[in-house]
C-alpha positions in Angstrom: 0.0 0.0 0.0 1.2 3.5 -0.8 2.3 5.7 2.0 0.0 8.6 2.3 0.4 11.9 4.1 -2.7 12.1 6.3 -2.7 15.9 6.4 -2.7 16.1 2.6 -5.4 13.5 2.3 -7.5 15.4 4.8 -7.1 18.6 2.9 -8.1 16.9 -0.3 -11.1 15.1 1.2 -12.4 18.2 2.9 -12.5 19.9 -0.5 -15.0 17.3 -1.6 -17.4 17.8 1.2 -19.5 20.6 -0.4 -20.4 17.9 -3.1 -21.9 15.4 -0.6 -25.6 14.7 -0.5 -27.6 16.5 2.1 -28.7 14.7 5.3 -32.3 15.6 4.4 -32.0 13.2 1.3 -31.9 10.2 3.7 -34.5 8.5 5.7 -32.5 8.7 8.9 -29.2 9.6 10.5 -27.9 6.0 10.2 -28.4 6.0 6.4 -26.6 9.3 6.2 -23.7 8.1 8.4 -23.4 4.9 6.3 -23.3 7.0 3.1 -20.6 9.3 4.5 -18.6 6.2 5.8 -18.8 4.6 2.3 -17.9 7.8 0.6 -14.8 8.3 2.8 -13.6 4.7 2.2 -14.2 5.1 -1.6 -12.3 8.4 -1.7 -9.4 7.0 0.4 -9.2 4.0 -1.9 -9.0 6.2 -5.0 -6.5 8.5 -3.4 -4.2 5.5 -2.6 -4.7 4.1 -6.1 -3.6 7.4 -7.7 -0.5 7.5 -5.5 0.4 3.9 -6.3 -0.1 4.6 -10.1 2.1 7.7 -9.9 4.8 5.7 -8.1 4.5 2.9 -10.7 5.3 5.6 -13.3 8.5 6.3 -11.6 7.7 9.6 -10.1 8.0 9.8 -6.3 4.9 11.4 -4.9 7.1 13.6 -2.7 8.5 15.2 -5.9 5.2 16.1 -7.6 5.2 19.6 -6.3 8.6 20.2 -7.9 7.4 19.3 -11.4 6.3 21.9 -14.0 2.5 21.9 -14.4 2.6 20.3 -17.9 4.4 17.2 -16.5 1.9 16.5 -13.7 
């Protein structure tokens, strides 16, 4: 599994929160909580997958900020 920076993951995940469904779209709080849990797990899985893919391409994730925009 790819090593992730928890702070960077949290920053990225928080940016997605305005796009979540409203609690009023669910029958009860348990359904909403289950939706949010699933959404979090799915987002984390995709985040890790992207990091692994980048590393497979030979670019250390730690160096991504140093690349010119057209190479990222």
